[in-house]
Every structure is written in C-alpha cells, then in structure tokens.
N, C-alpha and C positions, 0 to 999 in steps of 0.2 A: 603645210596644213595645219592648223592650229585651232584652239577653240575660239568661237565668237565671243567675244569680250560683253555681249549683250545678254547671252544666255541667262536663263532663269534657270535654278538648281534647287530642286526640292529634295527631301529625303524621307523616307518611312521606312522603319526597321532597317534591313541590309539592302534596300533598293534604292535607286536615284531616279528621278524624274529630271530631265533636262528639256527645257522648252525654249522655241522662239514665238516672243510674244506677237511679232510681226505678221507672222504666218498662222498663227493658230494652231501651231504643231508642235508636238513633243513625242519622246520616246521615254521608254522605262527600262532600265538596265539594272543588274546586280552591281553590288559593290565591287566585286572581283572583277567583272566587265569593264566597270568605270576605270578602275586603276589601270587596266590593260589599255584602254582608248587613251588616257591620260599620258601614259608612256609613249604610245603610237604618236601622238600628236607631238612629243618632244622629239621623237626620233629624226635621224637626219636621213636614213635611207628607208622609207616607208615599205617598200618591198620585201625588202631584207628582213625587216621586223617581223612581218606576217610569217615568213618563212620558218620562223622559230616553232610554230604550232602545228600540231597534227591536222590533217586534211580536213576533218568534220570541224575541229575548232577553228581553223583558218578560213573555211566557208562562212560559218556563224559570224566571225568578226568582220569577213568583208561585207556580209549582209547589213549588220549594224552600221558600219563605217559610211557604206553607200546611203543609207537612208538618213544618217547625220549630214551628209554632205547635201543631200536633196533638200531637206529643210534647213539648212544653213547654221547647223550646229557646229559643223566644222567647215572651216572658210581658209581658202588661200589667202585672201587679203580682206581685211576688214573693210565692211561697205561704211562710207561716210553717212552719219545720220544728218541729213539736210532737211530743214523745216519745208513742208508742203502745204501747211494750213495755218494761217494767221489771222487773229482777230484785232481789230483797231476799235477800242474803246474809246471813242470820241468825247464823250462827256458824262458825268455823273449826274448831270442836272435830268430832272422828268417833270413832266406835267402831270402825273398821278402820284399816288402815295399808297400803292399796294401793301398790303401787310406781311406779304410773304417775299418782299424782294430781297434776294440773297445779296445784292449790291448796296443795299440801303441808299438806293438812287434818291438824291434832293438837290436843292439848289444852293446849298450854304457855302460849298466851296468851289462853285464855278469860276470865281475870281482867280483862283489858283492854277486853273488849267492851262494845259499847252494851246496856242494858238494856230493858226493856219499854217504858217510856214514850218513849224514844227513837223507838222502831219505831211506836207510835201516833201520835206527832207526824208521822212521815214519811208514814203512811198518810194523815193529816189533809190533808197537803199535796197528796199525789196525789190525794186526793179532788176537787180543784178542777180537775183536767184531764180534760175530757170525752173526750177523744181517746185515753185508753187502752184499749187491746185486751185486753191481756193483762198479768198480773203473774206471776212466776216465784219460788217460794220455794224457796232453795237453801241450800247450805253449802259446806264441811264437811257435816256430817250435820244437816237442821234439825230432826229431831224430839228432838234433844239439847237444843235451845234451852230454857232455862227460859222458861215463859209461851209456848210453841210453840202450844199451844192458844188462848190469849187473842189472840194476835196473828194468827193464822189467822181466828178468827172476826170479828175486827174487820175485817180485810180484806173478808170476805165481806159486812159490814154496810154498809161505807162505799164500796166500790168496785162499780160496775155492770160488770163486765168478767170475762174467762175468768180462773181461777185454776188455776196448775198447780205442782204438788209434785214437785221432783226429789230423790228419796231413794235410799239404798242398799236400803232395803227390809227390812233386818234387825231393825228395831225396832218395826215395825207389828204390835203384838200386837191382841188382840180389842178392848181399850177404845180404842185408838187408831184403829184402823179403824172401830170405831163411830161416832166423830164426823166423821173427815176426809172420809168418803165424801158426808157432807152439806154439806161446805165446799168441797173441791176439785173442778174440772170434769176436771181430767184428772192422772193420776200417772205419772211416768216413773222407773222403776227402772233403775238401773246394775248390769248383770251381766257384762259382759266376758268371755263365753265361752258356746259352745254346749252344753258339756258341763262335768262336773264337775272334769276334770283341768285344763282351762284356766283355769277360774274360780278354782279354789285357787291354783293359781300365783299369779294377779294380786291376788285379793282376800282369800284366807285360806281356811283349811279350813271347810267347812260352810256356807259362804255361799250356793253354788249351790241347795242343798236348801231353805235358810231362804227364798231368794227365790221359788223354785217354790211353797211353802207360802204365802207371803204372796200370791202372785197367785191362788191357788185361794181363799184366805179373802175376797179382795176382790170375786171374782166370786161366792161364795156370798152376800155381801151385796147382790149386784145391780149392783155397779160395774163397768162394762165399758170406760170410756176409760182403758185401761191400755197403756203401751209399755214395752218392753224396750231398753236401750240398751247399744251394746258397742263398745269399742276391740279391734280383731282383728288378728291377724297379717295379712300382705299374702297372703292365699290366697282363691282362688274357693271352695274346698272349705269354708272356715271359714266364710264368709259365708253360703253355702247351708245349712250345718248350724245357723247362728245362725238363718236365716229360718225354717227347718224347726220348730225349736223354738218361736219365736213364733208360727207358725201352728197348731201344735199346742195353744198355749195360747190361741189366738185373742186375741193382742193384738199391738199396733204394734209395728214392728221399725225400729230406727235404729241404724245402723253409723256411729260417730262417727270423725273423724281424731284421731290422736295428737298432742297439743300438748305441745312439749317445754319445760315451764315446771315449776316445783316439783321435786317428786320425781322426776317424768318425765326432767327434765334431769339430775338426779344419779345416775339408776339406768339411763340410755340403754343403756350396754353390755350390764349383766344381763338388762334388758328385752329389749334385741333377740335376745340369746342364746336367751332363753325361748321367744321367738315364732319363731326360726329353727329350734330343736330341735324345737318342737311340729310345725311344717310338715314337717321332714325325718323324723322317726320316724313320723309317721302317714302318710308319703308323698303329701302333699296337692299340690294344683296352684298354683303362684304364679301371682298374678294381674298383670297390667299395669295399673296404676291409671289410666293415661291411654288406654286403649283404647277405652273407652265415654265419654269425657269429652265433654260437649256443649260444644265450644268456642265456639261464637258466641253465649254469653251474658255479660253485664257481671256484674262483682263483685256478688253480692246482698247483702253485708256491711252489717248494720244499722248497724254503727258508722259507716260512711261516709254512711249516709242521715242521721245524726243524729236518729234517731227511738229511741233505745236509751240506757238509763241503768242502772246496776248501783250498788246501796248495799251496802258492805261492812260487816263487824261493828265496825269501828272509827271510822265516822262519815265515811268517805271515799266519793266518788263516782266512777265509772270510767264509759267509754263501752261497755263489753263486760265480761262474765263473764271473759274471757280476758285482759283487760288490767289485772288489779288487780295493778299494779305501780307503784313509785316512779317519778315522772315523768309518769305517765299520768292524773292526777287530772284531774276536770271540775268544773264548777260547773252547778248546776240550779236554774232559777227559773222560776215560771210556767209550767210546762210545757216550758222549753225548755232545751236543755244549751248550754252555751258551753266550747268546746274551747281545751285549751293549745296553745302552739306546737309541742311534742312530739307531742301526738295529730295534730294538722294535718299534721306532717311524714311520719308513717306514712302516712297517707291519700294524700298527693302523692307519697309513695316519696322524698321529698327527700334529697339527700345519699347516696343509693344508686346502684348499678349499674342499678337499674331506674327511676331516675327519666326519663330519656328514651326509655325503651322504647315502641314504636310500639304495642303490644298489652299494657301492663302492666294495665289493670283488668280485661282479660279472663282474666289468668292466675291472679290471687289471689282465689279465691272466700273467704277468710278471712283478713283482715288480720292476724290473730294469727300465722298461719302464716308470714307474709311478716316480721313483728316478729322471730319467733324466730330467724330465719336470715340477716336483711339484712345482717350484718356477716361473714358465712361464704360467701366467693367462691367455693368448690368446690362448695357446697350449691345456691347460686343459678344456677351454671353447669350443673350437672347437671339442675336442674328446666327451664332454657333448652333444653337438648339434646332433651328429652322432650317438650316443648310449644311452643317458640316457633316452629319450622318449620311445625307445623300451624297455628298461629294465625295467622301471617302469610299463608298460603293462604286460610285461612278468612274473615279479616277483609279484608285488602288484596289478595287475588289473586296474592299473590308466590308463584312456584313454585320459585325456586331457593334 
C-alpha cells in the first residue's frame, strides 16, 4: 500500500487536503494524522503498525485508511495513465476569419502541414490503444483538409470508439453530409450567437443562416446527434436566447468560455466592445458567472489527468487543444503521454501566485484559462476576489 503518485496535496494551517482529481474526491486530515498515514504507507507490516495505537485511535485510523483506499489515494499498484481522448487537428486552414479564434486559423501555413500518409500512420498507432473512448476531428476547418474523407473513413475502419467532428458547418454540402453521417457519431457546430446579428459580428455575414440550413439537412438525413456551441457575451439573456434556438432545432447546447489566445488575444478590445455594445443596445441582463458555480468540485481538466492528447497539423503533440503553443509540446508512446517540465509547471501552478493557494485545484476548471493569465496579477486578483472566499468556506469551512 502506497500513496498514489497522482494525488493532489493542499495545506491550510495544520490540515492537509489530499485529492484524487480523476474521481473528484478528497479527504481532509490533520498534520498529525498525515504523518501517521505516511509512516503507515512506508511500513512493511500494516497490521502490526496499527496495533501500536489504542483502540479508539486505531479505529479512527482504519476508517481514514479505508476511505483513502476507496478513493484511491492509497493504492497497492499505480494505475497506468492511458490516453482515452484524442484530438486530431487536421489543418489550421479555415474559410472563415472569426475575430475570437483561439487557434488563429488561417491559410498562410497550410503548405507546411502534414499530409494524408502522416495521419493514416497516426491512426494506425492509435488503433493499438484499446482505452481510447473518443477521437475528435477538428482544425481550423477540418472539411477543408485534402483527403478529409479518406482520413475520416480510415478512423472509422481502424478505431472502435466514438468519433466527433468539430466544424463551422458552412462547408457541409449535400455530398459531404451524404457520407459523414455514416462515419461520425456526433457533430458539433460552432455558431457563437442565438441570432443573426451577433453571429454576423463574430463569424461573418451569412454564417447564421448557413449553419441553420446545415442542421436542417443533417436532420433530414436522419442524423440527430448534433450540438451547437457558442462563445457569448456575459449575459443571462444571451444564454437563454441561445438555449432557446438549440431547443427549437432540437440539438445539444454548449456555451464555451472565451480563450484569450490567437486572434482572441489580438482582438480583445474590439471583441469586448462588440459584446458590451450588444448587451447594452439590447438591454440584456448581465450574468454573474460565479453565482451558480459549483465550487466543491475539483478541476476536471483532462490535461491534468494525463488522459488527453492533441495532434496538430505540423507533427506536434500537445496535452490539449488549447495548449497548442511553443513550449507545451509532449510526447506520446504506447497510449501514454509524457509531459515536459513546462506542462507540469502549469498543472502544479509552479512559480505563480496560485502555487501555494489552498484551493487552487478547485478554482481552475480549465488550465488553459490559468495559463492565459498566470502572469497578469490584476486578472488573478480579480478572480480571487470573486471566488476564493466562497471556496475557502466550501472546502475548509473558513468564514472570514
């Protein structure tokens, strides 16, 4: 019996919080008990070790140890972290020029991208990993990729898992719809607005109508597993409007946070102005993004669990779609990912104001959000003002 090497350890005053991110479970014990459990984990004769304590203390320790085993804080053998979710970013090319695109998708570097044989080799390698549950095909706009159909059909042939297509939906003509509905299990279409006005601002003129037409055509083919996703202004009314549209179309609804990377970073001021003006001109209600936040949950970030991998168009591998940047490359071999020091530092908040925070793993549901502002003390402090007090009460019972 030993400590799970993937445990998260937080400390506040004389107490320790030990957590299993994968199970969204944790336990809080005193410093004294933590030391005892550490010695227990090292002991060769576990039963004899517990016999050193009086009956009441022994029963308490047995209860703590039992709970720790249940949530896999203490394990006999380390579980291998096998990748179960993969993204294939086939191209950075795109037919749109959305001002908030975190990938800065454009056609300037398409000539440097890996071609079909590379992707078929990647699929062959992935086919040896029986733990993969889903593969997401994305971009850029993946439909633009030369041999998109061949790559997609090879995925279907070689992998026994869920296949998800992320697309802007504007290039799904009758011919494409005719075959992708037999290959992909679900299709997610980015829209970014519950009406034509907002969508045109963000994605370009005519996109809203084109996406609606695509959804209708997919449904006419009997394909039902469709969702629309959107990055919206911080408004309750906007979210309700988008939800209403999705309900009317009978599709799934996903509101995504804005990631300030790529063009979103470059266009931050104009993007904020568009969102603020839209809310003001339509007299919409501003949302408090923290009001309904379920604080007592560990970060569910797949990157932190080491069970995700993203293959980009140029032969690089990253821990997540939102970490496709220099210095965040990882390696993949036999179903496992191997992280660089830079990636490990993001997961542990190392070298930042958040490193020693007793609630850090509860605060950041997406580590990309943290990575984007980790060096901006003002934004970090603003997040702390809005969340830390609530988290400290929820997790540690601190009221001041």
